[in-house]
C-alpha positions in Angstrom: -2.3 15.2 -35.0 0.9 14.1 -36.8 2.1 10.5 -37.3 5.0 10.9 -34.9 2.7 12.0 -32.0 0.3 9.1 -32.8 3.2 6.7 -32.6 4.4 8.1 -29.3 0.9 7.8 -27.8 0.5 4.2 -29.1 3.9 3.1 -27.6 3.0 4.9 -24.3 -0.3 3.0 -24.1 1.3 -0.3 -24.9 4.0 0.2 -22.2 1.4 1.3 -19.7 -0.7 -1.8 -20.5 2.3 -4.1 -20.0 3.1 -2.3 -16.8 -0.4 -2.8 -15.6 -0.2 -6.5 -16.5 3.0 -6.9 -14.5 1.4 -5.1 -11.5 -1.5 -7.5 -11.5 0.7 -10.5 -10.7 2.1 -11.9 -7.4 5.3 -13.9 -7.1 6.4 -15.3 -3.8 7.6 -18.5 -2.1 5.5 -20.7 0.2 6.8 -23.9 1.8 9.9 -23.6 -0.3 8.0 -23.6 -3.6 7.5 -20.7 -5.9 3.9 -19.4 -6.1 2.5 -17.3 -8.9 -0.9 -15.7 -8.9 -2.4 -13.3 -11.4 -5.6 -11.4 -11.3 -8.5 -13.1 -13.0 -11.3 -10.7 -12.1 -12.2 -8.1 -9.5 -11.9 -10.6 -6.6 -10.2 -13.7 -8.2 -6.7 -14.9 -8.5 -5.6 -17.8 -10.7 -2.5 -19.9 -10.1 -0.2 -21.5 -12.7 -2.4 -24.6 -12.9 -5.5 -22.5 -13.6 -7.1 -23.0 -10.2 -9.1 -20.0 -9.0 -9.0 -18.4 -5.5 -10.9 -15.6 -4.0 -8.9 -12.7 -2.6 -10.1 -9.8 -0.4 -7.4 -7.1 -1.1 -5.8 -7.9 2.2 -2.3 -9.3 3.1 -0.8 -11.5 5.7 2.8 -10.7 6.9 5.2 -12.1 9.5 7.4 -9.6 11.3 8.8 -8.5 14.6 7.8 -4.9 13.9 5.2 -3.2 16.0 1.8 -2.8 14.3 2.0 1.0 14.6 5.5 1.2 13.1 4.4 -1.0 10.2 1.4 1.1 9.4 3.4 4.3 9.7 5.9 3.1 7.2 3.4 2.6 4.4 0.5 5.0 3.8 -1.3 2.4 1.7 -2.0 0.4 4.9 -5.2 1.6 6.7 -5.3 -1.0 9.5 -3.1 -3.7 11.0 -4.6 -6.4 13.1 -2.5 -9.0 15.0 -3.8 -12.6 14.4 -1.1 -14.6 16.1 2.1 -14.4 18.1 5.0 -16.7 17.4 8.3 -17.4 19.2 11.2 -15.0 19.1 8.9 -12.0 19.2 7.4 -12.6 15.7 3.8 -11.7 14.9 1.3 -12.5 12.1 -0.5 -9.4 11.0 -3.5 -8.9 8.8 -3.3 -5.8 6.7 -6.2 -3.8 5.3 -5.1 -1.6 2.4 -6.3 1.4 0.5 -8.4 0.7 -2.6 -6.3 -0.3 -5.7 -3.0 -0.6 -3.8 -3.0 -4.4 -3.3 -0.7 -5.3 -6.3 1.5 -2.2 -6.1 2.2 -2.6 -2.3 2.9 -6.3 -2.4 6.4 -6.1 -4.0 7.3 -3.1 -1.7 6.6 -5.2 1.3 8.5 -8.1 -0.1 11.6 -5.9 -0.3 11.4 -4.9 3.3 14.0 -7.0 5.2 12.0 -6.6 8.4 9.1 -8.7 6.9 9.9 -12.4 7.0 6.9 -13.4 4.9 4.3 -11.6 2.8 1.3 -13.4 1.1 -2.2 -12.6 0.0 -5.2 -13.5 2.1 -7.1 -15.9 -0.1 -10.0 -18.3 0.3 -8.6 -21.7 0.2 -10.4 -24.6 -1.5 -12.0 -27.1 0.9 -12.9 -30.7 0.2 -16.3 -32.1 1.1 -16.2 -33.5 4.7 -18.3 -36.6 4.0 -18.0 -39.2 1.2 -20.8 -39.9 -1.2 -19.7 -43.4 -1.8 -21.9 -46.5 -1.9 -19.6 -48.2 0.6 -20.2 -45.7 3.3 -23.9 -46.0 2.9 -24.0 -49.7 3.0 -21.3 -50.4 5.7 -22.4 -51.6 9.1 -22.4 -48.7 11.5 -20.0 -48.8 14.5 -21.4 -47.3 17.7 -19.4 -44.8 19.6 -18.4 -47.1 22.6 -14.8 -48.1 22.4 -15.6 -51.8 22.1 -17.0 -51.0 18.6 -13.5 -49.9 17.5 -11.7 -52.9 19.0 -10.4 -50.7 21.8 -9.8 -51.9 25.3 -12.3 -51.0 28.0 -11.8 -49.0 30.0 -9.9 -47.0 27.5 -6.4 -46.5 29.0 -7.6 -45.9 32.5 -10.8 -46.1 34.6 -10.5 -42.5 35.8 -8.4 -39.8 34.0 -5.7 -38.2 36.0 -6.0 -34.8 34.4 -8.3 -32.6 32.2 -7.4 -32.4 28.5 -8.4 -29.6 26.2 -9.6 -30.5 22.7 -9.9 -27.7 20.1 -12.2 -28.5 17.2 -12.0 -26.1 14.2 -15.1 -26.7 12.1 -18.2 -25.3 10.5 -20.5 -24.9 13.6 -21.6 -26.5 16.8 -24.9 -27.1 18.5 -24.3 -27.8 22.1 -28.1 -27.6 22.9 -28.4 -31.3 22.0 -28.9 -33.7 24.9 -25.5 -35.4 24.3 -23.7 -32.2 25.6 -25.7 -31.8 28.8 -23.0 -31.6 31.4 -20.2 -31.4 28.8 -17.3 -29.1 29.5 -17.2 -26.2 27.0 -14.2 -24.1 27.6 -14.7 -21.6 24.8 -16.9 -21.0 21.7 -15.3 -18.7 19.1 -16.2 -17.5 15.6 -12.9 -17.1 13.7 -14.7 -15.6 10.6 -16.4 -12.9 12.7 -13.5 -12.4 15.1 -15.8 -12.7 18.1 -16.7 -14.8 21.0 -19.6 -17.2 20.6 -20.7 -19.2 17.6 -23.7 -20.9 16.2 -24.6 -23.0 13.1 -25.8 -20.6 10.5 -27.3 -23.1 8.0 -29.0 -26.5 8.3 -25.8 -28.2 6.9 -23.5 -26.6 9.6 -23.7 -29.9 11.5 -20.2 -31.2 11.0 -18.5 -29.7 14.1 -21.3 -31.1 16.3 -20.7 -34.6 15.1 -16.9 -34.3 15.6 -17.6 -33.0 19.2 -20.0 -35.8 19.8 -17.5 -38.6 18.9 -15.0 -37.0 21.2 -16.9 -35.7 24.2 -20.6 -36.7 24.2 -21.9 -37.4 27.7 -23.1 -40.9 28.8 -26.7 -41.7 27.6 -29.2 -44.1 29.1 -27.6 -47.0 27.4 -24.1 -46.2 28.8 -22.8 -44.9 25.5 -20.6 -41.9 25.5 -17.8 -40.1 23.6 -14.2 -41.5 23.7 -13.0 -38.7 26.0 -16.2 -37.3 27.7 -14.1 -35.5 30.4 -12.4 -33.3 27.9 -12.8 -29.6 27.8 -13.9 -28.5 24.4 -12.7 -25.4 22.5 -15.2 -25.0 19.7 -13.9 -22.7 17.0 -16.3 -22.0 14.1 -14.6 -21.4 10.7 -16.7 -21.7 7.6 -15.2 -19.3 5.1 -11.8 -20.9 4.5 -10.0 -17.5 4.3 -6.3 -17.9 5.2 -6.7 -15.2 7.8 -9.5 -17.1 9.5 -7.6 -20.3 9.6 -4.6 -18.5 11.1 -6.9 -16.9 13.7 -8.6 -20.2 14.5 -5.3 -22.0 15.2 -4.1 -18.9 17.1 -7.1 -19.2 19.4 -6.4 -22.9 19.9 -2.9 -22.1 20.9 -3.9 -19.3 23.3 -6.3 -21.7 24.9 -3.5 -24.2 25.4 -5.2 -27.0 23.5 -3.8 -30.5 23.9 -5.4 -31.9 20.8 -6.5 -29.9 17.7 -9.0 -31.5 15.3 -9.6 -30.1 11.7 -11.3 -31.5 8.6 -10.5 -29.7 5.4 -8.8 -30.4 2.2 -6.4 -27.6 1.2 -5.0 -27.2 -2.3 -2.6 -24.4 -1.2 -0.8 -24.1 2.1 -0.2 -20.5 3.3 3.3 -20.0 4.8 1.9 -18.1 7.7 -0.4 -21.0 8.7 2.5 -23.5 8.3 4.7 -21.3 10.6 2.0 -21.1 13.2 1.4 -24.8 13.2 5.1 -25.4 13.6 5.1 -23.0 16.5 2.1 -24.6 18.2 3.7 -28.0 18.0 6.6 -26.7 20.2 4.3 -25.6 23.1 5.0 -27.2 26.5 1.9 -29.5 26.4 3.1 -30.8 23.0 -0.3 -30.5 21.2 -1.3 -33.1 18.6 -2.9 -31.7 15.4 -5.2 -34.2 13.8 -6.3 -33.7 10.2 -9.0 -35.6 8.2 -7.1 -36.4 5.0 -10.0 -36.3 2.7 -12.6 -38.4 0.9 -11.0 -39.1 -2.4 -8.9 -42.2 -3.3 -5.9 -40.1 -4.2 -2.4 -39.4 -2.7 -3.0 -37.3 0.4 0.3 -35.4 -0.2 -1.2 -33.8 -3.3 -4.9 -33.9 -2.6 -4.6 -32.2 0.8 -1.3 -30.3 1.0 -1.7 -29.7 4.7 -0.9 -33.4 5.1 2.7 -32.6 4.1 3.4 -30.7 7.3 5.4 -32.9 9.7 3.6 -31.6 12.7 0.2 -32.9 11.5 -1.3 -36.4 11.9 -3.2 -37.0 8.7 -5.9 -39.6 9.1 -7.4 -41.9 6.5 -10.3 -44.4 6.8 -10.3 -48.1 7.0 -13.0 -50.8 6.8 -13.5 -53.3 9.6 -11.4 -55.9 7.7 -8.4 -53.5 7.9 -8.3 -52.4 4.3 -8.2 -48.8 3.2 -11.8 -47.6 2.6 -12.4 -47.1 -1.1 -13.2 -43.4 -0.8 -10.2 -42.5 1.5 -7.0 -40.7 0.7 -3.9 -42.9 0.9 -0.1 -42.6 0.5 2.9 -41.7 2.5 1.4 -38.6 4.1 -1.3 -40.6 5.9 -0.1 -41.4 9.4 -3.0 -43.7 10.5 -6.0 -45.4 9.0 -8.8 -45.5 11.5 -12.4 -46.7 11.6 -15.2 -44.6 10.2 -19.0 -44.5 9.8 -20.1 -43.9 13.4 -23.7 -44.2 14.7 -24.4 -41.0 16.6 -25.8 -41.2 20.1 -28.4 -38.9 21.6 -30.1 -38.5 18.3 -33.8 -39.3 17.7 -33.1 -40.0 14.0 -30.2 -42.3 14.7 -27.9 -40.3 12.4 -24.5 -41.4 11.2 -21.2 -39.7 10.7 -18.9 -41.0 8.0 -15.8 -40.2 6.0 -12.2 -39.5 7.1 -13.7 -36.7 9.3 -15.2 -39.4 11.5 -11.9 -41.3 11.5 -10.1 -38.1 12.6 -12.6 -37.5 15.3 -12.0 -41.1 16.6 -8.3 -40.5 16.6 -8.6 -37.2 18.4 -10.8 -38.8 21.0 -8.3 -41.6 21.6 -5.4 -39.1 21.9 -7.4 -37.0 24.3 -8.2 -40.0 26.5 -4.6 -41.2 26.4 -3.3 -37.8 27.5 -5.9 -37.6 30.3 -4.7 -41.0 31.5 -1.1 -40.1 31.3 -0.4 -42.7 28.6 2.1 -41.7 25.9 0.7 -42.3 22.4 2.8 -42.2 19.3 1.8 -42.8 15.7 3.1 -46.3 16.0 0.9 -46.8 19.0 -2.1 -45.6 17.2 -1.4 -47.8 14.2 -1.3 -50.8 16.5 -4.9 -50.1 17.6 -6.1 -50.6 14.1 -3.5 -52.7 12.1 -3.7 -52.8 8.3 
């Protein structure tokens, strides 16, 4: 083989390598900010800051196209599943692709004017739901009754005028506990498995049960109960943190016409599809209120949990009885309300406790549900007055 041919082969391989490197990158815009991912392994992407995300070779798109038309246009797409429907005839689709077509198809879809948004389905980072701070372990527990939170009794009204639906998107729910005997469970759904019904899979899948108890536990022998025990619960299990599962979970809450939606994760990246769906949900006739536990780290919520930046979301921090921000809680301009935390659970033989901003968010969700059931308008300013700083 002569030197000229060797040189040609070398240049060709170099060009091919560079081409492959370009193909293994994703460039798009989410929430008005440029996003760059590159492959960092068989199922990993890394962003510009070096943070790793799992990806599953699937894509999320927003379009008015019919599913069959979209699939027919690209032979690399093997399945199209609708996850949500938005206003103006828009839909969020979840695309399954042929092997090894993920990076090559992505720019082709981006150049399609009929697709308003294209982004990868990635596993988002979640923060721990409960703090591990000494303060939360030593603080005096506050029982569930409203008097423990310096709330009026009866809370807003003696008898609610209407039934309110509360959707809880969380890890799992055990409604076999005595506290839920007689509770109104409108729906149980598994957003990861895309199926009706749910159940805690592991011993630590208790978080959703605690949130549900604060909101809707039924009255026990001592007269203790949740803040809005007449609510209808929509229990949506979502453990994986895949963007597609989060979109489906909120879509189910929307279809069930939830009045209040409670969620408890820390997101380091906000998918545009999820942001569009949350904005759409907020415009529903019942004006749903979306309550987010800000996170258990004493940092700016705007950066620690980027979902807190959405104007449709009420981000909740935690406060101590004296009114100061709890030492483990997020803080900053993205926090709408600082509410009590560290709740003593009722209907539990082991007298368990529920702490962190997740318990604060559950309290706020219960208060909002009760206010709506009683026909009492409740604004952020009104909530802040309940627990002044």
